[in-house]
C-alpha positions as CSV (number, residue, x, y, z in Angstrom):
1,M,12.3,22.5,51.8
2,K,10.8,25.9,49.9
3,K,13.5,25.9,47.6
4,S,13.7,22.5,46.9
5,F,10.2,22.7,46.0
6,L,10.8,25.8,43.8
7,I,13.4,24.0,42.3
8,S,11.1,20.9,41.4
9,L,8.4,23.3,40.4
10,M,10.8,25.2,37.7
11,V,11.8,21.6,36.6
12,A,8.5,20.5,36.1
13,A,7.4,23.5,34.5
14,L,10.2,23.3,31.9
15,V,9.5,19.7,31.2
16,C,5.8,20.7,30.4
17,A,6.9,23.4,28.2
18,F,9.5,21.5,26.1
19,A,8.1,17.9,26.1
20,L,4.3,18.7,26.3
21,P,4.4,20.0,22.7
22,N,6.2,17.0,21.2
23,V,3.9,14.2,22.9
24,M,0.7,16.3,22.1
25,A,1.7,16.8,18.3
26,G,1.3,12.9,17.6
27,K,2.5,12.0,14.4
28,E,2.9,13.9,11.1
29,V,0.2,14.0,8.3
30,P,1.7,14.0,5.3
31,A,0.2,16.9,3.1
32,D,0.0,15.5,-0.3
33,M,1.0,11.9,-1.1
34,V,0.3,9.7,-4.2
35,L,-2.0,6.8,-3.4
36,K,-0.8,3.6,-5.6
37,A,-1.1,-0.1,-5.4
38,P,1.3,-2.0,-3.2
39,E,4.6,-3.5,-4.2
40,G,3.9,-6.5,-6.4
41,M,0.1,-5.8,-6.9
42,K,-0.7,-5.1,-10.5
43,A,-2.7,-1.7,-10.9
44,K,-5.2,-1.4,-13.8
45,K,-5.5,2.4,-13.1
46,T,-3.1,5.4,-12.8
47,P,-2.2,6.1,-9.2
48,V,-4.0,9.1,-7.6
49,Q,-2.9,12.5,-6.1
50,F,-4.5,12.9,-2.4
51,S,-4.4,16.0,-0.3
52,H,-4.3,14.7,3.4
53,G,-4.1,18.5,4.2
54,K,-7.3,19.2,2.3
55,H,-9.6,16.5,4.0
56,S,-8.2,17.0,7.3
57,A,-7.9,20.9,7.4
58,E,-10.2,22.0,5.2
59,Y,-12.8,19.3,5.1
60,K,-12.3,18.6,9.0
61,I,-12.7,14.8,8.2
62,D,-11.6,13.0,11.2
63,C,-8.0,10.4,10.5
64,M,-10.1,7.8,12.4
65,T,-12.8,7.8,9.7
66,C,-10.6,6.7,6.9
67,H,-8.2,4.8,9.2
68,H,-11.1,2.9,10.7
69,K,-9.0,-0.2,12.0
70,A,-6.2,1.6,13.9
71,K,-6.9,1.7,17.9
72,S,-5.5,5.7,17.8
73,E,-4.3,8.2,15.7
74,A,-0.3,7.2,17.1
75,D,-1.4,3.8,15.7
76,I,-2.5,5.0,11.7
77,K,-0.4,3.1,9.5
78,G,-0.9,2.8,5.6
79,C,-4.1,1.3,4.0
80,A,-1.5,-1.2,2.1
81,V,0.0,-2.9,5.2
82,A,-0.1,-6.2,6.0
83,G,-3.4,-7.3,7.5
84,C,-5.3,-4.3,6.3
85,H,-6.1,-3.7,2.7
86,D,-3.1,-5.5,1.1
87,Q,-4.6,-8.4,-0.9
88,P,-5.6,-8.1,-4.6
89,G,-9.0,-8.4,-6.1
90,K,-11.8,-6.2,-5.8
91,K,-14.9,-8.0,-3.8
92,E,-13.6,-8.4,-0.1
93,A,-13.4,-6.1,2.3
94,N,-9.2,-6.6,2.6
95,T,-8.7,-5.8,-0.8
96,F,-6.7,-3.0,-1.8
97,Y,-9.5,-2.0,-4.2
98,A,-12.1,-2.1,-1.4
99,A,-10.4,0.3,0.7
100,Y,-11.1,3.4,-1.9
101,H,-13.9,2.0,-4.2
102,S,-16.4,-0.1,-1.8
103,K,-19.6,1.7,-1.6
104,K,-20.8,-0.4,1.6
105,S,-17.7,1.5,3.9
106,D,-18.1,4.6,5.0
107,A,-14.5,4.9,5.1
108,S,-14.1,4.6,1.5
109,C,-12.9,7.4,-1.2
110,V,-16.2,6.4,-3.4
111,A,-18.8,6.2,-0.6
112,C,-17.5,9.2,1.3
113,H,-17.5,11.6,-1.8
114,K,-21.1,10.1,-2.9
115,K,-22.4,10.6,0.7
116,M,-20.9,13.9,1.1
117,K,-21.5,15.4,-2.2
118,K,-18.2,16.7,-2.9
119,G,-15.2,15.5,-4.4
120,P,-14.5,13.5,-7.9
121,K,-17.3,10.8,-8.5
122,S,-15.9,9.3,-11.8
123,C,-12.9,7.0,-12.5
124,K,-11.4,10.1,-14.8
125,E,-11.3,12.5,-12.2
126,C,-9.3,10.4,-9.9
127,H,-7.3,8.4,-12.4
128,P,-6.1,10.6,-15.2
129,K,-4.8,9.3,-18.2
130,N,-1.2,8.2,-18.5
131,K,1.2,11.1,-19.4
């Protein structure tokens, strides 16, 4: 009885040692990325270089602040996926433009930069001219 109990404890310890870190790590966040209009949507400005690492590690912004529709960090998808900010135009909340530029949502880049008084505040700072 004692022997089987000890073996069970050893197996449980090994499972915890090797499996738990992978479960706790969650989804890997890309360090840097380029934000561009979804496929088939015409963009009027150049794509934007974005540093996930800086926003999460340096500025300590919680993922769920920007990815406000996700139920958990494991559920996070890109902004331009179907049903999120995948529509052309500027005025409706579900447009690709609104995801980054809305002044009414704390989840947008423009509103957050204004509120935090950090980061780019003009179009040219995010959208440099074509090279």
